[in-house]
DOGU-375117 format. One record per atom (N, C-alpha, C): residue in one letter; x, y, z. Coordinates in steps of 0.001 Angstrom, whole numbers, padded with zeros to 6 digits, always signed. Example, Ala and Ser with C-alpha at 12.3 -4.5 7.8 and 13.67 -1.06 7.14 Angstrom:
<atoms>
a+013190-005690+007800a+012300-004500+007800a+013200-003300+007800s+012850-002250+007080s+013670-001060+007140s+012900+000030+007870
</atoms>
This chain:
<atoms>
m+003335+025758+005499m+003338+024618+004606m+001995+023892+004709k+001333+023710+003578k+000011+023085+003609k+000076+021561+003591i+000941+021009+002727i+001006+019549+002583i+002444+019071+002684s+002636+017991+003438s+003903+017265+003434s+003648+015925+002744v+004370+015680+001667v+004254+014416+000939v+005342+013488+001456l+004946+012324+001920l+005880+011384+002535l+006032+010145+001651i+007266+009853+001243i+007544+008718+000361i+008665+007865+000940p+008348+006669+001458p+009419+005739+001819p+009910+005044+000554t+011200+004704+000501t+011714+004061-000706t+012771+003037-000353y+012930+002056-001257y+013952+001031-001068y+014330+000445-002430n+015512+000800-002901n+016088+000234-004126n+015175+000358-005355r+014636+001552-005558r+013802+001798-006738r+014160+003154-007340k+015431+003399-007539k+015878+004732-007915k+015275+005224-009225d+015089+004339-010209d+014594+004785-011510d+013125+005202-011456i+012316+004402-010779i+010898+004759-010638i+010753+005963-009716l+011552+006004-008657l+011497+007141-007737l+011790+008440-008475r+012741+008415-009408r+013054+009617-010178r+011808+010136-010895k+011073+009244-011548k+009855+009648-012258k+008816+010206-011291c+008715+009577-010141c+007766+010036-009126c+008088+011456-008684l+009341+011710-008357l+009738+013033-007879l+009578+014097-008962e+009895+013740-010180e+009709+014682-011289e+008231+014987-011489g+007368+014005-011247g+005930+014211-011388g+005384+015263-010447f+005974+015381-009263f+005491+016383-008316f+005898+017799-008726s+006811+017936-009677s+007146+019262-010214s+006091+019748-011200r+005191+018870-011583r+004152+019236-012557r+002772+019359-011915q+002727+019570-010639q+001451+019695-009942q+000802+021056-010193s-000518+021083-010225s-001245+022354-010327s-001241+023093-008993f-000895+022405-007932f-000816+022988-006591f+000457+023832-006483p+000416+024967-005782p+001600+025840-005691p+002810+025110-005114a+003948+025262-005774a+005158+024546-005365a+005659+024993-003990d+005341+026234-003599d+005817+026717-002301d+004858+026363-001167a+003802+025597-001487a+002813+025241-000471a+002921+023781-000046f+003899+023070-000603f+004092+021681-000174f+005572+021341-000132e+005884+020345+000658e+007229+019798+000745e+007150+018302+000479l+008270+017725+000097l+008316+016290-000139l+009454+015691+000686i+009132+014627+001410i+010101+013958+002279i+010317+012539+001771v+011523+012238+001357v+011890+010883+000939v+012676+010236+002071v+012188+009109+002561v+012917+008356+003579v+013435+007079+002929d+014727+007007+002773d+015397+005884+002119d+015670+004807+003167d+014994+003671+003020d+015067+002596+004010d+016208+001627+003698g+017416+002175+003569g+018586+001327+003399g+018911+000932+001975s+018569+001750+000987s+018841+001412-000413s+020336+001261-000674t+020651+000369-001613t+022050+000141-002002t+022246+000331-003504d+021265+000922-004176d+021300+001021-005638d+021660+002412-006155g+022140+003279-005292g+022473+004629-005728g+021319+005601-005641t+020321+005297-004814t+019158+006184-004660t+019585+007582-004198a+020531+007648-003278a+020961+008951-002746a+021493+009851-003856e+022294+009287-004742e+022861+010076-005835e+021768+010596-006770v+020778+009749-007040v+019671+010153-007909v+018894+011311-007291v+018536+011169-006021v+017748+012208-005354v+018540+013513-005258n+019769+013430-004811n+020584+014648-004671n+020834+015325-006013g+020900+014522-007082g+021082+015106-008405g+019844+015825-008912l+018678+015425-008413l+017422+016042-008840l+017128+017343-008107v+017582+017451-006874v+017191+018566-006004v+017324+019937-006666p+018444+020247-007339p+018574+021598-007922p+017543+021910-009005n+016945+020885-009586n+016013+021094-010695n+014545+020993-010287l+014286+020760-009015l+012911+020608-008563l+012328+021950-008149s+011042+022113-008356s+010386+023384-008042s+009906+023454-006600y+009954+022347-005895y+009461+022291-004523y+010606+021916-003581r+010324+021999-002274r+011343+021659-001278r+011358+020155-001038l+012540+019562-001117l+012672+018127-000915l+013687+017843+000186s+013282+016970+001110s+014189+016506+002168s+014457+015023+001963y+015726+014653+002035y+016115+013253+001853y+016739+012736+003142i+016206+011615+003631i+016706+011006+004867i+017071+009557+004573y+018250+009170+005008y+018679+007778+004853y+018680+007113+006225q+018176+005865+006264q+018230+005097+007495q+018587+003651+007158a+019164+002941+008118a+019392+001510+007941a+018058+000824+007762n+018027-000234+006969n+016781-000920+006646n+016025-001332+007905a+014816-000825+008047a+014021-001099+009243a+012562-001359+008918g+012194-001352+007629g+010819-001630+007247g+010026-000374+006936p+008894-000540+006231p+008106+000619+005787p+007499+001435+006917g+007119+000772+008009g+006533+001513+009124g+007530+002465+009751a+008743+001985+009956a+009785+002829+010545a+010123+003994+009630a+010124+003742+008323a+010431+004817+007366a+009364+005905+007415r+008116+005516+007471r+007044+006522+007521r+007091+007297+008830n+007346+006616+009923n+007434+007315+011211n+008567+008332+011206r+009646+007993+010553r+010781+008930+010457r+010338+010195+009717g+009538+010009+008681g+009020+011162+007949g+008020+011968+008749f+007177+011276+009533f+006208+011973+010373f+006905+012978+011293r+008062+012583+011794r+008744+013402+012798r+009174+014767+012268i+009426+014862+010982i+009916+016145+010453i+008895+016836+009554a+007756+016203+009307a+006740+016805+008434a+006205+018092+009052s+006127+019141+008252s+005666+020434+008758s+004316+020851+008187g+003761+020061+007270g+002499+020419+006647g+001285+020180+007530e+000222+020920+007270e-001038+020695+007978e-001613+019324+007632v-001369+018908+006401v-001832+017607+005910v-000611+016786+005507i-000619+015507+005859i+000455+014603+005447i-000117+013606+004443l+000437+013627+003249l+000034+012689+002207l+001065+011581+002127i+000636+010346+002357i+001520+009197+002254i+001315+008569+000879t+002389+008397+000161t+002299+007761-001145t+003508+006856-001330g+003642+006264-002530g+004704+005307-002765g+005705+005783-003791d+006891+005160-003767d+007917+005547-004733d+007597+005072-006139d+006577+004210-006283d+006170+003733-007609d+004843+004333-008051i+004439+005422-007414i+003201+006117-007763i+003546+007424-008482l+003097+007559-009718l+003333+008777-010487l+002114+009682-010338p+002255+010824-009684p+001094+011669-009399p+000542+012343-010646q-000778+012301-010794q-001389+013094-011845q-001421+014552-011405e-001586+015425-012361e-001374+016858-012148e-002176+017438-010992g-003389+016976-010788g-004253+017567-009772g-004261+016845-008442l-003336+015924-008227l-003349+015094-007011l-003336+015928-005740l-002369+016809-005596l-002257+017585-004359l-003398+018585-004206a-003817+019185-005303a-004922+020150-005236a-006195+019466-004744e-006443+018242-005197e-007623+017500-004756e-007559+017208-003262h-006430+016685-002812h-006307+016372-001380h-006509+017622-000534w-005893+018726-000938w-005996+019940-000138w-007418+020488-000129e-008074+020504-001279e-009453+021012-001334e-010372+020200-000422w-010230+018902-000464w-011119+018066+000341w-010834+018225+001832h-009588+018410+002200h-009252+018614+003612h-009672+019995+004094s-009431+021008+003287s-009633+022379+003750s-011062+022864+003583e-011786+022346+002595e-013117+022864+002302e-014233+021854+002561r-014097+020657+002032r-015188+019686+002188r-015201+019025+003566y-014030+018628+004029y-013952+017883+005284y-012852+018469+006181p-013101+019641+006754p-012077+020266+007602p-011935+019607+008975e-012843+018700+009327e-012755+018038+010622e-011429+017290+010747k-010793+017410+011897k-009453+016854+012072k-009414+015332+011969e-010541+014661+012246e-010557+013195+012251e-010876+012573+010890i-011013+013398+009864i-011351+012869+008537i-010135+012959+007613g-009797+011815+007016g-008710+011746+006049g-009258+011507+004658i-008380+011544+003675i-008781+011378+002286i-007995+010226+001657l-008716+009336+001012l-008109+008245+000251l-008239+008574-001227g-007097+008665-001917g-007116+008906-003349g-007147+007605-004132f-007209+007743-005439f-007344+006593-006342f-006015+006294-007025v-005693+005014-007120v-004483+004566-007814v-004859+003454-008779t-004325+003524-009986t-004556+002461-010966t-003275+002257-011771w-003191+001127-012457w-001984+000804-013206w-001714+001812-014315l-000461+002064-014550l-000062+002870-015693l-000579+002190-016963p-001247+002920-017870p-001878+002280-019030p-000917+001775-020098d+000324+002241-020079d+001290+001832-021106d+002610+001454-020427p+002968+000150-020494p+002305-000933-021223p+001017-001366-020532a+000140-001932-021314a-001171-002331-020805a-001014-003372-019695p-001744-003213-018598p-001669-004194-017514p-002180-005562-017961t-001592-006598-017427t-002002-007965-017754t-003324-008298-017070p-003990-009371-017505p-005206-009812-016793p-004956-010051-015311l-003799-010601-014961l-003478-010804-013545l-003450-009468-012815m-002820-008462-013392m-002727-007159-012743m-004106-006521-012597r-004982-006721-013586r-006348-006199-013466r-007077-006892-012323w-006834-008195-012160w-007454-008934-011055w-006950-008406-009714l-005662-008088-009641l-005085-007599-008392l-005720-006291-007939e-006081-005416-008869e-006677-004143-008464e-008200-004221-008358r-008751-005413-008550r-010195-005609-008371r-010494-006502-007178g-009603-006494-006215g-009837-007262-005003g-008685-008162-004623g-007817-008510-005586g-006698-009373-005273g-005666-008710-004374q-005478-007399-004542q-004560-006637-003698q-005205-005330-003259f-005754-004595-004201f-006545-003404-003920f-007994-003695-004292n-008885-002812-003875n-010291-003016-004233n-010994-001677-004414y-010402-000823-005224y-010987+000493-005489y-012364+000428-006157p-012647-000564-007011p-013931-000559-007701p-015161-000560-006791v-015014-001029-005562v-016178-001061-004670v-016410+000283-003994l-015452+001207-004099l-015576+002499-003433l-016344+003489-004297v-017081+004356-003639v-017893+005370-004313v-017270+006740-004077h-017114+007495-005142h-016533+008838-005036h-017328+009661-004024g-016634+010166-003007g-017288+010941-001960g-017795+010099-000807g-017755+008786-000971g-018252+007900+000073g-017192+007582+001109i-017608+006845+002123i-016709+006467+003211i-015882+005253+002805a-014601+005308+003132a-013700+004168+002980a-013226+003800+004385d-013547+002592+004845d-013196+002239+006217d-011739+001772+006316w-011357+001308+007487w-009957+000981+007772w-009400-000103+006856r-010248-000928+006266r-009771-001978+005354r-009118-001394+004109y-009382-000122+003832y-008843+000530+002631y-007749+001536+002988s-006985+001219+004008s-005885+002104+004414s-004700+001908+003474y-004921+002256+002216y-003906+002076+001185y-002926+003244+001246t-001723+002982+001710t-000765+004067+001904t-000014+004413+000627c-000615+004104-000511c-000068+004572-001783c-000671+005923-002166n-001750+006334-001464n-002399+007608-001788n-003405+007940-000687l-002910+008266+000481l-003766+008492+001653l-003236+009703+002416s-004142+010587+002795s-003729+011790+003530s-004471+011912+004849i-003765+012474+005816i-004297+012623+007178i-003840+013965+007729k-004647+014562+008558k-004264+015840+009156k-003236+015597+010264k-002200+016394+010252k-001121+016224+011221k-001627+016384+012650q-002587+017272+012847q-003116+017507+014183q-003702+016229+014775f-004484+015508+013972f-005104+014277+014474f-004037+013231+014778l-003052+013135+013918l-001976+012168+014109l-001225+012456+015410e-000939+013715+015658e-000194+014084+016863e-001035+013900+018123e-002313+014237+018050e-003163+014127+019241e-003404+012678+019645t-003527+011794+018666t-003795+010389+018982t-002516+009608+019254g-001406+010052+018685g-000151+009332+018861g-000120+007979+018187e-001004+007779+017216e-001094+006480+016533e-000191+006469+015304w+001074+006138+015515w+002019+006027+014420w+002076+004574+013949f+002885+004316+012961f+003004+002949+012447f+003750+002060+013441d+003303+000812+013516d+004016-000202+014297d+005257-000605+013494e+006431-000469+014086e+007673-000703+013359e+008142-002155+013396s+007316-003055+013931s+007731-004452+014044s+007490-005248+012768f+006779-004662+011792f+006492-005380+010552f+007678-005234+009581p+008314-006347+009199p+009473-006258+008309p+009098-006126+006841y+007885-006584+006482y+007445-006532+005091y+006371-005458+004927a+006123-005111+003665a+005013-004204+003365a+003728-005030+003327a+003292-005453+004493a+002078-006264+004622a+001513-006056+006023f+000282-005585+006104f-000466-005376+007345f-000052-004136+008124e+001133-003575+007867e+001532-002418+008662e+000613-001234+008394d+000046-001152+007181d-000841-000028+006865d-002262-000271+007379i-002779-001472+007182i-004145-001756+007625i-004222-001802+009150e-003128-002243+009800e-003099-002264+011265e-003112-000847+011799w-002379+000046+011127w-002375+001468+011492w-003765+002060+011311g-004392+001775+010172g-005728+002293+009910g-006755+001800+010914y-006609+000561+011346y-007532-000022+012330y-007432+000711+013662r-006191+000994+014105r-006013+001723+015361r-006538+003155+015247l-006304+003783+014089l-006812+005139+013889l-008339+005166+013952a-008957+004169+013328a-010427+004104+013315a-010981+003986+014734k-010284+003273+015591k-010747+003118+016969k-010625+004424+017747k-009846+005363+017196k-009734+006692+017805k-010647+007712+017113g-011496+007213+016184g-012469+008099+015544g-012128+008525+014137f-011030+008028+013584f-010615+008405+012236f-011496+007743+011181s-011824+008488+010135s-012540+007918+008991s-012034+008596+007724m-012228+007922+006595m-011737+008444+005315m-012882+008625+004337r-012708+009607+003448r-013591+009789+002309r-012789+009487+001048f-013432+008843+000081f-012744+008451-001140f-012895+009522-002205d-011767+010045-002648d-011742+011038-003723d-011184+010365-004976g-012078+009985-005866g-011669+009303-007081g-010943+010184-008077h-010901+011492-007810h-010203+012421-008706h-008775+012725-008251a-008429+012304-007047a-007050+012453-006562a-006281+011222-007028r-005720+011297-008226r-005248+010101-008917r-003729+009999-009011g-003294+008750-008983g-001894+008445-009225g-001786+007207-010097w-000752+007169-010953w-000488+005992-011777w+000453+005061-011023h+000106+003778-011007h+000926+002785-010316h+001877+002150-011333e+003146+002562-011287e+004126+001998-012221e+004904+000886-011518h+004301-000276-011513h+004924-001416-010831h+004475-002696-011529w+005133-002979-012646w+004784-004178-013405w+004940-005403-012508t+003917-006236-012434t+003903-007367-011510t+003692-008669-012256s+004536-009639-011984s+004395-010977-012568s+003665-011880-011583l+003214-013017-012079l+002549-013986-011213l+003495-014435-010101e+004748-014717-010442e+005697-015208-009442e+005912-014165-008353n+006054-012910-008737n+006237-011856-007734n+005003-011700-006858s+003845-011800-007474s+002602-011642-006724s+002398-012788-005736l+002734-014002-006154l+002596-015152-005262l+003606-015074-004112r+004815-014583-004423r+005816-014414-003370r+005347-013383-002349r+004744-012312-002851r+004208-011306-001943r+003108-011904-001068m+002261-012745-001663m+001167-013315-000896m+001690-014249+000202e+002757-014964-000067e+003344-015801+000984e+003870-014925+002124n+004462-013781+001787n+004914-012852+002824n+003744-012307+003633v+002599-012120+002974v+001402-011694+003702v+001030-012759+004731g+001064-014031+004317g+000770-015113+005249g+001742-015131+006415r+003024-014938+006111r+004033-014951+007170r+003865-013744+008095s+003360-012656+007553s+003203-011435+008350s+002091-011543+009378f+001248-012562+009255f+000229-012761+010288f+000876-012967+011660r+002087-013529+011680r+002774-013719+012967r+003066-012377+013622f+003532-011421+012815f+003826-010101+013361f+002532-009385+013754l+001480-009598+012957l+000194-008994+013282l-000362-009566+014582k-000184-010875+014769k-000668-011512+015991k+000020-010947+017217n+001327-010684+017104n+002068-010117+018223n+001704-008650+018462s+001424-007944+017369s+001159-006516+017460s-000278-006197+017834n-001211-006886+017201n-002628-006565+017355n-003460-007847+017276p-003512-008629+018354p-004230-009915+018337p-005691-009792+017920e-006316-008699+018303e-007723-008505+017960e-007920-008429+016448l-007114-007616+015794l-007220-007482+014345l-006793-008773+013659c-005768-009437+014180c-005320-010704+013598c-006459-011717+013581s-007189-011799+014665s-008314-012727+014742s-009385-012377+013720i-009661-011090+013555i-010676-010644+012589i-010267-011030+011172l-009014-010754+010820l-008561-011011+009452l-008399-012498+009165l-007933-013255+010146l-007818-014697+009940l-009179-015334+009701s-010189-014846+010398s-011532-015406+010234s-012079-015140+008836k-011585-014070+008194k-012035-013751+006842k-011133-014369+005785t-009949-014841+006187t-008964-015344+005246t-009072-016838+005010i-009269-017610+006084i-009312-019062+005979i-010677-019501+005471p-010737-020357+004450p-012021-020807+003901p-012890-021466+004969k-014188-021231+004864k-015116-021772+005858k-015642-023161+005491g-015663-023483+004200g-016246-024749+003785g-015462-025943+004306i-016156-026965+004793i-015504-028149+005351i-014676-028856+004294l-015206-029002+003088l-014484-029700+002032l-013198-028950+001677v-013292-027624+001571v-012112-026829+001239v-011066-026958+002331r-011484-026952+003582r-010557-027108+004687r-009873-028464+004648m-010634-029480+004315m-010064-030818+004246m-009006-030901+003152v-009288-030304+002009v-008339-030324+000893v-007051-029594+001277l-007213-028415+001915l-006041-027644+002303l-005200-028370+003341a-005829-029222+004124a-005129-029882+005221a-004548-031240+004847t-004702-031680+003618t-004213-032996+003218t-003145-032888+002153a-002313-033930+002093a-001218-033948+001130a-001703-034148-000297t-002948-034557-000473t-003456-034808-001829t-003594-033512-002620w-003696-032388-001925w-003903-031117-002615w-002656-030644-003339e-001481-030874-002767e-000252-030309-003306e+000027-030720-004753p-000051-032022-005108p+000182-032364-006523p-000865-031771-007462i-002100-031638-006994i-003144-031016-007819i-002792-029554-008071f-002313-028904-007014f-001946-027505-007158f-000769-027347-008115q+000283-028144-007900q+001506-028009-008679q+001322-028375-010145h+000486-029356-010436h+000371-029866-011803h-000864-029356-012549v-001794-028744-011835v-003014-028266-012498v-003215-026761-012280m-003384-026347-011017m-003773-024970-010738m-002665-023964-011069l-001439-024270-010649l-000356-023325-010898l-000051-023177-012386p+000037-024271-013150p+000231-024119-014607p-000907-023358-015270l-002137-023576-014783l-003277-022873-015361l-003189-021371-015081a-002737-021026-013882a-002563-019609-013547a-001473-018983-014412r-000389-019707-014627r+000695-019194-015466r+000237-019016-016911f-000576-019949-017389f-001102-019845-018750f-002030-018637-018885s-002811-018379-017842s-003817-017310-017889s-003243-015929-017643e-002100-015855-016987e-001543-014593-016494e-001631-013445-017488k-001236-013679-018732k-001209-012608-019727k-002245-012804-020829r-003155-013780-020631r-004118-014090-021698r-005547-013700-021357f-006028-014088-020183f-007396-013736-019812f-007540-013737-018299l-008513-012974-017829l-008727-012810-016398l-009491-014014-015857f-008789-014889-015168f-009354-016124-014631f-009400-015960-013110s-010434-015283-012620s-010489-014879-011216s-010364-016047-010248s-011077-017146-010509s-011065-018256-009562s-009682-018891-009467v-009004-019037-010596v-007675-019643-010583v-006665-018714-009909f-006716-017419-010226f-005827-016466-009565f-006084-016464-008055g-007354-016517-007689g-007708-016516-006274g-007200-017753-005549i-007367-018932-006153i-006929-020183-005523i-005414-020221-005366t-004685-019814-006405t-003227-019870-006322t-002691-018886-005288h-003255-017700-005224h-002797-016732-004233h-003147-017198-002825h-004323-017778-002687h-004728-018270-001368h-003810-019406-000922h-003400-020239-001849h-002498-021341-001523h-001188-020808-000943f-000636-019758-001550f+000620-019217-001061f+000434-018485+000265l-000718-017865+000465l-000989-017246+001755l-001014-018323+002854i-001693-019442+002584i-001733-020555+003541i-000327-021088+003785s+000481-021149+002726s+001857-021608+002865s+002635-020711+003819g+002434-019401+003701g+003091-018474+004618g+002651-018664+006047l+001354-018904+006253l+000844-019164+007584l+001509-020406+008187r+001588-021452+007380r+002168-022713+007860r+003640-022554+008213k+004373-021797+007402k+005803-021601+007668k+006046-020890+008985e+005059-020112+009421e+005186-019419+010703e+004504-020186+011844g+003999-021398+011520g+003375-022216+012547g+002041-021689+013018l+001352-020934+012191l+000064-020351+012568l-001071-021305+012186p-002127-021340+012979p-003227-022281+012715p-004020-021904+011480i-004476-022908+010725i-005350-022665+009592i-006709-023326+009785e-006906-023943+010909e-008199-024594+011195e-009155-023590+011802
</atoms>
């Protein structure tokens, strides 16, 4: 088996169906890869959907159900049974383009056969329906930042995007660097893993041709809620990896004295609620207002930090 595709999932049966069907249309030989779905406690009938698809799929699929334990635990469960030389981690909301697996395999087997080199593929929003200005902002640094990467260039640990990332099983087994299972949300568990791998010599090359469509329509409210969870997840990061937590906090909290003063006073909240948040809602589907999107998301990240009693000074 050349590639094991690992997909953790949770209550996304309809999108997962499209994802699994997409892997039947790969240019890569169907008998050269397997797909492992780890269901992290779904209650929406995911098992029935997956089991109903199995007879019609051209590749081998393994389905594992576990009680809800978070994305890190789900991926580790998949690692344990993966038999491929290369493990590709992707998401249940990523629809693979036809050449996705062929690209990953070529780069691992021919361009970068070294065991310590992984491949980061490219993910962008599904074009139909057209992504909103907010969603375009999210993939230009708000959540992902693919535009700064150069095809064939190095992508460091900050780009450990587990929606389209492959690693050689040998390196994973030799280093023993699996995901930390203490993270309850999909926040920091991937970048923390990438940081530990990098300290063991792991590096990634960016393959802009290994593409997947991201079918995950996102609203402003959902994005802000996610950002608050990111803030709250700093507590888990601090317990898991204090060194990395310190690095990321230093880059997250604004450095300007005036900005710090505003964030630390009660005068900011009414300005945010009556000016910035309405402006972000107005802009969400009309035009890309980077500064307003950035301020509102940062506000919710700070809110998450405060709820966990973490310092912002």
